[in-house]
N, C-alpha and C positions, 0 to 999 in steps of 0.2 A: 504494500500500500504506500502510495506517495505521501510523504510527510511534508509539512510546510518548509522545513529546512532543506529538503531535497531540491526544491525549486531554486534556480539561480535568481539573482536580483531582478533581472528583466521579467521573468515569469511571475515573481512576487508582485512586481509593480502592476502587471497585467491583471492579476487576481484582485488586487486592491481596486483598480479602476472598474472591474466588472462586478464589484461588490460581493465577490465570493468569500472574502475575508476582510475584516477590519484591520486597520493599523494597530489598534490596541491589542487585538488577538495575535497579530503577527509579532509584535514586540514582546508580549507576554510569553509566547511560545519560545522565542530565543532567549529571553531572560531566564526562563525555567531551565533551558539547557545549560546556560552559563552557571546557574546555581548548582545543578546536579553534576555536571561533568567538567565544568571549567577548572575547579581547583586541582584536579589531577594533571591538567595540562600546564597550569601556570600562565595562562594566556592573558589574563587581565590583571592590572594593578588596581584599578578602580572601576566599579560598576555603578552607573548613574541611573538606577532603575526608576526612581521617582520622577526625575526630570524627563526620562524617555517616555514614560507613560503619559505625562502631561502633554508632551509634544505630539504623541500619537493621537490623543484625543483631538488636538487642534488639526492634525492632518486629516482625521476622519471627517471633521466638519468641512474642511476645504474640499475634500473629495466629494462629499454629498452636494456641495454647492456647485460643483462642476468647474471650478476655476483653479484647480491645483496643478502645479508642474507635473510632468509625466511620471517622475520617480518618487513622488510624494509618499511618505509613509513607510519606506523601506528601511530596515535597520542597517547600521554600519557601526564603525568604531574608529577612534583616532589613536594614533601611536602616542605613547607617553613622553615623547620628545616634543610633541606638537602643542603649541600654546592653545589652551581652552579657558576662556575667561571665567567660566562657572565651576571649573573642576581642578582639583589638585593635579599638578603636573610634575612628577618627581624626577623625570629624566633618568630614571633607573638608579638614582643615587639617594642614599639616606641623608646626604647633605641638603637635598632639595625636597625632602619628603612632604613638607607642609607648604610648598610654594604653590600659590594660586596666581596664574598670570593675570596682569591687568587688562590684557586685550586678547582677542581671538586671533589665531593665525588667519591670514587671508583665505587660505584654502578651507578652513573650518566655516567661515562665513559663506563661502560659495556653496558648499555642500548643504549647509543648513537652509540657506535661502532656496535651494532646489528641493527642499522638503525631506531630505534624508534625516534619519533619527539616530543619533549616537547612543549606544548602550554603555559606553565607558571608554577607558584608556587601556591600550594594550601594552604588554610587557616589552621591555627593551633593556639591553645592557647599559651600564653606567655611561651616560652621555652618548650612547650609540656607538661606542668605540670598537666593539668586537663583532666578529663574524659568527658568534654564538650568543644566545640570550641567557644571561644569568646576572643576578645582582644581589645586593644585600637588602633590598626592599621586600620582594616576594619570592626570590629564588629563581631557579631556572624555568624556562619554557621547554616543554617536551613535544616532539613530533607525535601526533596521534597514531602514526604508523608503528611506533615502538616507543613506549613510555620510558624506556631506559636510555633513549637517545635524545640529544638536544635538537631543538627546532631550527637551529641556525639563527643568524642575526644580521642586522640589528632589529629588523622588523619581525622578530620571531613570534611575539605574541599575536600580532595581526595575522600572520600566515597560519599559525596553529588554530586560531579562532575560525578562520575561513575553512580550513581543511576539515575541522570537526563539526561544522555546521552551527557554530555559535553566532555567526553573522554571515550573510551571503557574500559580502565583499568588505574590504577595509582599506583605509589609507595607510601607506607606508612611506618611508623615505630611504634614499639610497645615495651614500657618499663613496662607497667602495664595493657595492654589491648587496646592500642591505635590504633590497626588495627581492632580488633574484636568488640570493643564497637561501633564505628561508622558504621561498617558493619551491625550490628544488627539494629541500629537506622535508617539506610538508606535502608534496605532490599536488601543487596547484599552479596557476598561471600568475606570473609577476612581470610587470612592465616598468622599466626605467625609461622615462621620456628623454628627449633631447635636452641638452643644457638650455635653460631659459624658458622651457615650455610651461613650467608651473612656478608661480611667484613664491618667494621665500618671505614676503612681507607679512605684517608690517614690522615685526620685531626681529625676524631672521635676516641673515645676510648671505648673499651668494658671492662673497669676496673671492673664494678660491675657484668657483665654477665646478666643484666636484659633486656637490650634493643637490638633490631635488626630490620632491614628493612624486608619488605615483601609485597606481592601483595594484591591489592583490585580490584575485578573484578565482572562481572555479571555471569560468568560461571566458573566452576571448571577448565575446560581445559585452559582457559585464565590465571587463577592464576598459574597453573602449568607451562605454557609456560613462564610467566613473571619471576617466581622464577628460572626457569632453566637458564634464562639469568643473573640473579642477583647472583646466588649462586656459586661464584668462589672466593676462598680465595686470599687475597692480600699477597705478600711476607711480612713476619714479623708478621702476625696475631697471637695473643696469644692463640686463641681457634679454629683453623681452623678445619672444618670437611671435609673429602674427598668427592669427587664427588660420588654420589650413583652409584651402578653397572647398574641400569636401570634408564633412565631419567624420570622426573616427568610426562612429556606428555605421555610417553609410559605407565607409571603406571596408569594414568587416564583411559587408554583403557583396563586395566586388572582388571576384577572383583576380589575382595579379596576372600580368602578362608573363611570358616565359622569362625567367630571371637567370642571371649568371651569379652563382653563389660560391664564394670562396670558402674553403674549410681548412682548418688546421687543428691538430690536437696537442701538439707540443706546446709547453708553456714557454714564457719568455725568461724563466728563471732557471739557472743552472742547477742540476741535480734534483729538480722537482718535476715529476711526471704524473700523468693521470693514471688512476688505477683501472683494473679490467672492467669494472662496472661502468665507469665513465666512458671508456672507449667503446664498449658495447652499445651504450645509449647513443653516442655520437655517430657510430657507424650505421646503426639502425635508422637514425634520422636522415642520414645522407642518402640511403637507399630510398627512403620514403619521398624525399624531395625530388630525386630523379624520377620516381614513378609518377610524380605529378607533372612531369615535363620540364623541370628545371635542369639547367646545366650546373653540375657540381664540380668544382675545380680544386685540386689540392695545391696549397701554398705553404711555405714555411711561415711560422709565426712572424708577422711583420713588425711587432713591437720590440724594441731593444730592452735588454735587462737594465740598462742605465736609468730607465724610468723609475724603478722600484725605490732606490735611495732618495731620489728627488721627491717622489710622492710622500715618503715618510717625513721629509722635512716639512712639507705643507700640512700633512695630517697632524703631526705633533705640535706645530705652531698654533693650529686652530684650537686644540684643547688647552694649550698653555695660556691662550688669551682669554679663556672662559673666565668671567668675572666672579670668582669664588672668594669668599672671605677667608683670611688665613686660618681661622679655626676649623674650616671645612676640610683642610688637607688631611687631618688625622683620621677622618672617617672614610676617605676615599679608598677604593680598592687598589691593591698593588699595581695592577695593570694601568689604571688611570694615573696614578702617581708617576709611573715610569714614563708615560707619554707626555705628561705635563713637564716633568723635569727635562726630558729630552728636547721638547720644544722650547723650553725656557733658555736653553743654551744656544739656540739658533739666532744668528744676527739678522738684521734687516737685509743686509746684502745677500746672505745665504738664502733667505726666503725669496727674495726677488729673483735670484738666479734660478732657483728651483721652479718657480712659477713660469719663468720664461722658457726654461728647458722643456717643461711639459707641453706648453703651447706650441713651441716651434717643432718639437719632435712629433707630436701627435698630428699636427697639421700636415707634416710631410707624409706620415703614414696614410692618412686619409686621402691625400692627393695621389699617392702611389696606388691606391686601391680603386681609383675611379672607374676602372674597367669592369668592376663587379657591383652588383646591386645589393647584395646581402652577404652575411658572414655567419658561419656555423662553427661553434666550438662546444665542448662540454660546458655546463654551467659551473660544476665543481669537479675537483679531481677525485673526490672520495664521496661515498654515501654519507648519510647522517651519522655523526659520531657519538659515542657514549657521553652521557652527562658527566662532566668533570674531566673529560679527556684533554681538553685544551689547557686547563690551568692546574692540572693535578701536580705538576712539579713545583708550583709556587714561584717559579721564575718567570717574570714577564718576557724575558728574551726568548725562552723556550715556548712560551705561550704564543708569541708572534710567529715563531718558526712553524708551529703547528697550524696556525691560521693560514700561513702561506702554503703549507702542504695541502690544506683543505680547499682553499679558494685562490688559485693563482691566475684566474681568468677575468673575474668580474670587474676589478678596479680599473682595468685598461680603458673600458668604455666611459668611466667617470672622468678619466683624464682627457679623453678625446671629445667628450660631449655627445657621443652617439647614442641613439635610442637602442635599447637592448632588452630582450625578454627571455625568461626561462619558461620552457614548455615541459609539462610532466608526461613524457612519452615512454618512460621505461621504469620498470621495477625489478629489483634484484630477486634472486631465487628465495631470499629470506623475506621478501615482501617490502623492501625499503624503496622509496621513490628516488629516482635519479633523473634530474632535469637535463635538458640540452638548451644551449643559448643561441638565439638568432639575433643578429644586429643589422642595422642599416646605416646609411650615411646620415650625418647631422641634419636634422629637420625633416627626415623622411619617416616620421612616426606613422603616418597613414599607410605607406607602403608596407611597413613592418606589421601593422595590424592585419592588413589584407593577407599577407603571407602566413601569419600565425593562424588566422581563421581557416585558411585553406588546409593547413596541416591538421588542425583540430577536426575539421570535417572528415578528413581521410582516416584519422586515428583518434576517435573521440575518447576523452578521459573523464567527462563530467560525472558519469554514473559510478566511477570507481571511488569508493569511500573507504576510509580506514576501518578495519574490523573493530567492533565494540562501540563505534560512534555513529551507527546508522540511525 
């Protein structure tokens, strides 16, 4: 029997408009799942049940009056890095546990004005620094496919919530893979938009050009619809992209022309290679793309290893600049202190050189790849890893090394500003999800959605749900 949480967000919206279910009923259904099964996942930091039900009642009135936006009344959730004026936003840190932002993030306002209803704040590592989700606020987030394994990060709570049917879709953010990593680990679809596609305003800053918000969903059409709501520049944005001539939802319905797709599986890092499951997923996806009529061409990895240390200069400088009071340092996690100390030793000249190196190098890579329309790699080098595997040594240097072993591919597209998506096309013999990553040229988000939708239609994954969370 089809349950409400089996429907994707698009179908939930259709059921609401047809008056087959009310928004209050839909929100209560998902809140009940959060209450019953959410704690074992660690997906939420804060649940805003009372406010969600109040907004659902308002949505029902608007739907009855016939003047509601198309997606009114559908549940969602915001990452606990994202400013929400009414709700504590811990940023995964006990130092920020009681922080309530004075303003909403611009993206929050866009989604709420579109009628979406947030059920709460999803879990994230401290300040979103890690490719796994764990913190001292509520602990780790676990993938619903194996509760002994981490959901990935830093949007791990959002991905686990979507995969387990706690919400049909959710907002995430991605500065080095933080949407695509947990999408792979949780067996769902995650889309990182082009640089500048989604505003960081009013309180966030896109100073490095690495991070941006994007959707996590079970279907490509849901991700396209969510991004369509999010992707509107705020006045004053320094890298705004214009609205595309064709909306993303419409692009999903348009099969792409025959594309030239470059693929590589080698990482850009010496002595780090993909495991057999990642290679199997990547090779399967290659054959699938060829069966759809596309030309798939093997290339060596075009990104140089020299990007990695320069990326780390920028990454560490960002966390070092976070405006934390001195007394907060003592309660930060060792990994956070490590990156803050490392960034604090960086000079302005070193940071400027690192930013220039990333821009010039990735610009050349993208230029050299103009003969190709899209790019295929594994999303991750390894399947979801056991809870505690990353930081079991207690050494932040070893922690960082293990993160590179896990995710050597995703951050490259943050450096280049390209849109990239993780597609859940493969599961291991042990039932663990393994994603593959498709990317396109900067600004070609619509083409990437069209290609991902074509792949999804040929190899659907929507009805594949984690055992025990049906």
